[in-house]
C-alpha positions, 0 to 999 in steps of 0.5 A: 647274253642280255648283258651283252645285248644291252651293251651293243645298244647302248654303245648303238645309240651313243655312236648315232648321237655321235654321228648327229653331233659330227654331222652338226659341226661339219654342217656348220663349218663348211658353212664358214668357209670363204667365198660364195658357193654359188658364185662359185659354181655358177662360174665367174662370168654368171650374172647376179641372176644366174648366181641367185637361181643356183643359190635358190638350187642349192637351198643357201637362201634358207635359214641355217636351221632349215637347211639342216633340217633338210639335211638330217630328213635326207641322211634319215633315208639313206640319202646323203644329197646331190654333188654341186659340182657333178649334179650326181647323188653323193652316194652314187659319186664316193662308192668308187671312192670309197672302195679305193680308199678302203683298199688303201687303208686296209692294206696299210693297217694290214702292214703297220700291224704285222711289222708294229707287232713283229718290231715290238716283240723282238725289241721286249724280248731283247731290252736294251740291246742295239736293236732296242735302240734302233727300234726307239730311233726309227718310231721317233723318226716315224712318229715325227715324218710329215706323211707328205714329205715321206710321200715326195721322198719316195716318189723321188726315190723309187719313181723318179730316180730308180723308176721301179714304182709309178708315181701316181695313180691306181694302176695294179699293186705296184701304184699301191707299194708307195702310198701304203708305206706312206700311210703306214709309217706312222702307224708302224712306230706307235704300235711297235711302241706299244707291243714293247712297253705292254710285252714288258709288262707282261713279261715280267709277271709270275704265269710267265716265269712259270711257264719258262719254269715248265721248260717251255721254249722262249718262243712259245712262251712269247707267242702263246702266253705273253702276247695274249696277254698283252693284245688288249692295248695292243689291238686298242691302238690298232683300232684307234691307227685305223680311223688315223689312217682314213684321216691320213689317207686325205695327205696321202692320196693328194700326194700319190693322185689316189682316186679315194675320198681323200682326194675327192674331199680336197677338191670338194672343199676348193669348189664349195661342193656342201654335199659332198664335203659333208658326205664324206666326213659322216662316212669317215665318222661312221667308219671310225665310230663302227671299227671302234665298237668292233674293237670293244666286241673283241675284247671278249674274245682276246681276253675271257676275263672281260664281261659285258655289263 
């Protein structure tokens, strides 16, 4: 248990250092965006005095290191700053948007994991069959298909022509179907390919042949013995894909008008809302780091041979 606590402390320190690095990169990058944010926020008809006053209110007249120091001091207190567009605290603006993004990302992740693991397992138990070749072709299309293109095609087919689903918004479960499918398409392909590859390797092992020799049914051999031992690389891909789903939510939410953090990020970039952009990217980064930490901790639960030292 002491080794586990030491490993957890080590990962926590590494996560904090990573977040600091992300905060510095984002802090510098948003200030390299073209245009004067004070002018954008003050408006085209604002006088030079109004623009100068706005620049002072935003702290843009101070040196970069001073601005970054103020940002870190606020961050240590759990304060992400104030939105330049709405004059509301960033954390307050993010709460409903974060809930919407997490709802969409978790739905897409569950869908991708279920479909990907099922398809990959079926393909591994039927290698080089028609189903296996069809899965390879489907996963190739899934990996190659741009998110925004797939989203637009789904809107044209199911919203415009068939009128089965709403084209945009977040009213009820029906409005989540197309965004979740669009977001999950890429992850389903990767998870299915990883599951097939890992399962094929495990199915060749001696303990699988021993289980079959004992007379166990094929389904029991695959589910209890093969899939469980093949799960380490699969859960790694699932965890990484959850982070990718958060990033992919930027395009998906923009296409479907989903009121999450991805859409808010696009709006904030165009309006030069420094505090909001920094807050959204930091929240995305923290979620990605947290998911990877949870995946690492799940390894010991899935495979008792793994110990933290």
